[in-house]
C-alpha positions as CSV (number, residue, x, y, z in Angstrom):
1,M,6.5,-18.7,33.6
2,T,6.2,-20.9,36.8
3,D,9.3,-23.0,37.6
4,P,8.5,-26.6,36.7
5,R,10.5,-27.8,39.7
6,K,8.0,-26.0,42.0
7,I,5.0,-27.5,40.2
8,A,6.6,-31.0,40.5
9,L,7.5,-30.4,44.2
10,F,3.9,-29.6,45.1
11,G,2.7,-32.7,43.3
12,E,5.3,-34.8,45.2
13,L,4.2,-33.3,48.5
14,L,0.6,-34.4,47.7
15,K,1.8,-37.9,46.7
16,E,3.7,-38.2,50.0
17,S,0.6,-37.0,51.9
18,F,-1.8,-39.4,50.1
19,P,0.1,-42.6,49.7
20,G,-1.4,-45.1,47.3
21,D,-3.4,-42.4,45.5
22,H,-2.6,-41.0,42.1
23,V,-1.9,-37.2,41.7
24,H,-2.7,-35.6,38.3
25,D,-1.7,-32.0,37.5
26,A,-2.6,-29.5,34.8
27,E,-2.2,-25.8,34.2
28,D,-5.4,-23.8,34.4
29,F,-4.7,-20.9,32.0
30,E,-8.0,-19.1,32.8
31,R,-7.4,-18.9,36.5
32,D,-3.6,-18.5,36.4
33,C,-2.9,-21.5,38.6
34,W,-2.1,-25.2,38.7
35,F,-4.8,-27.8,39.3
36,Y,-4.0,-31.0,41.1
37,R,-6.5,-33.9,41.3
38,V,-5.9,-36.7,43.8
39,A,-7.6,-39.9,42.6
40,V,-8.3,-43.0,44.5
41,G,-5.5,-45.5,43.9
42,S,-5.0,-46.0,40.2
43,S,-8.6,-45.3,39.3
44,S,-10.0,-42.1,37.9
45,S,-12.3,-41.6,40.9
46,Q,-11.6,-38.2,42.2
47,R,-10.9,-37.8,45.9
48,H,-9.5,-34.3,46.3
49,R,-9.2,-31.1,44.2
50,V,-6.4,-28.6,44.8
51,R,-5.7,-25.3,43.0
52,V,-2.3,-23.7,43.6
53,S,-2.0,-20.1,42.4
54,A,0.8,-19.3,40.1
55,E,1.5,-16.3,42.4
56,F,2.1,-18.7,45.3
57,L,4.5,-20.8,43.3
58,D,6.3,-17.8,41.8
59,D,6.6,-15.9,45.1
60,N,8.0,-18.8,47.2
61,D,11.2,-20.8,46.9
62,E,11.1,-24.6,47.2
63,A,12.1,-24.6,50.9
64,T,9.3,-22.1,51.7
65,I,6.7,-24.2,49.8
66,K,7.7,-27.2,51.8
67,T,7.5,-25.3,55.0
68,K,4.1,-23.8,54.3
69,F,2.8,-27.2,53.2
70,V,3.6,-28.4,56.7
71,T,2.8,-25.4,58.8
72,W,-0.5,-24.7,57.1
73,R,-1.3,-28.4,57.5
74,L,-2.3,-28.6,53.9
75,A,-2.7,-32.4,53.9
76,D,-5.2,-32.1,56.7
77,V,-7.1,-29.2,55.1
78,I,-7.3,-31.1,51.8
79,R,-8.4,-34.3,53.5
80,G,-11.0,-32.4,55.5
81,A,-12.4,-30.7,52.4
82,G,-13.2,-34.0,50.8
83,N,-14.1,-33.4,47.2
84,R,-14.5,-29.6,47.7
85,Q,-11.8,-27.6,46.0
86,V,-9.0,-26.2,48.0
87,L,-7.3,-23.0,46.8
88,I,-3.7,-22.4,47.9
89,A,-2.6,-18.8,47.6
90,N,-0.1,-16.5,49.5
91,G,-2.7,-15.9,52.1
92,G,-3.1,-19.6,53.0
93,P,-5.5,-22.3,52.1
94,E,-9.2,-21.8,51.4
95,V,-11.9,-24.4,51.0
96,V,-13.9,-23.0,48.1
97,G,-17.6,-22.7,48.8
98,Q,-17.2,-23.0,52.6
99,K,-17.5,-19.4,53.6
100,D,-20.6,-18.4,55.5
101,R,-23.0,-20.6,53.7
102,D,-26.7,-20.8,54.7
103,P,-27.8,-24.2,56.0
104,P,-28.9,-26.4,53.0
105,M,-32.6,-26.7,52.1
106,I,-33.8,-30.1,51.5
107,T,-34.4,-30.1,47.8
108,T,-34.0,-32.5,44.9
109,V,-33.6,-32.5,41.1
110,S,-36.2,-34.2,39.0
111,A,-35.3,-37.6,37.6
112,H,-34.9,-36.2,34.2
113,G,-32.7,-33.3,35.5
114,L,-30.5,-35.8,37.4
115,S,-30.0,-38.0,34.3
116,R,-28.9,-34.9,32.4
117,L,-26.4,-34.0,35.2
118,R,-25.0,-37.5,35.1
119,A,-24.7,-37.4,31.3
120,F,-22.9,-34.0,31.6
121,I,-20.4,-35.6,34.1
122,R,-19.8,-38.6,31.9
123,E,-19.3,-36.4,28.8
124,H,-16.8,-34.0,30.5
125,E,-15.1,-36.0,33.2
126,Y,-11.9,-36.3,31.2
127,C,-11.7,-33.0,29.4
128,G,-10.9,-30.8,32.4
129,E,-12.1,-30.0,35.9
130,L,-15.8,-30.1,36.7
131,T,-17.0,-27.5,39.2
132,S,-20.5,-27.5,40.7
133,D,-22.6,-25.8,43.3
134,V,-26.1,-25.3,44.6
135,E,-27.3,-21.7,44.6
136,A,-30.8,-20.7,45.6
137,E,-33.1,-23.0,43.6
138,R,-30.6,-24.2,41.0
139,V,-27.8,-26.7,40.8
140,W,-25.1,-26.0,38.2
141,M,-21.9,-27.5,36.8
142,T,-19.2,-26.1,34.6
143,C,-16.3,-27.7,32.9
144,T,-13.0,-26.0,32.2
145,C,-13.7,-26.6,28.5
146,G,-16.5,-23.9,28.8
147,A,-19.6,-26.2,28.9
148,V,-22.3,-25.3,31.5
149,I,-25.4,-27.1,32.7
150,S,-28.0,-25.8,35.2
151,R,-31.1,-27.4,36.6
152,V,-33.9,-26.2,38.9
153,L,-34.2,-27.8,42.3
154,E,-37.6,-28.9,43.6
155,P,-38.7,-29.1,47.2
156,V,-38.8,-32.6,48.6
157,T,-42.4,-33.6,49.5
């Protein structure tokens, strides 16, 4: 079991790095990590998403966690990632979905598809973390509750 002091410490480091924003944390049992969401001020509008592996928290003492937060410039990495998820593991930070991606094609989702995606977000924004990506000719979203939605992209004409 991960030491709750280390979980709280990482949340405090995020709060210090993003003053005025609110930091939420939750355990992600499926991925064996802790999920932190940095929200704009006191709103529920998500600004940053951070996953910290349980292995990272278990393998490092509190002083080492603080040192790595600074030396890895995690606040800058998270800030630069925007709303893309940042994974913190023993090997360092990784912005999920950033590796060797092809340049994006100019595509769109139909008006009906877009309204379905918006409805999915509204329905699942409070039950867990939403993850999304564009792959080939589809856009998809998943929620940590297990719900999934996928829509076909259409070329912009």
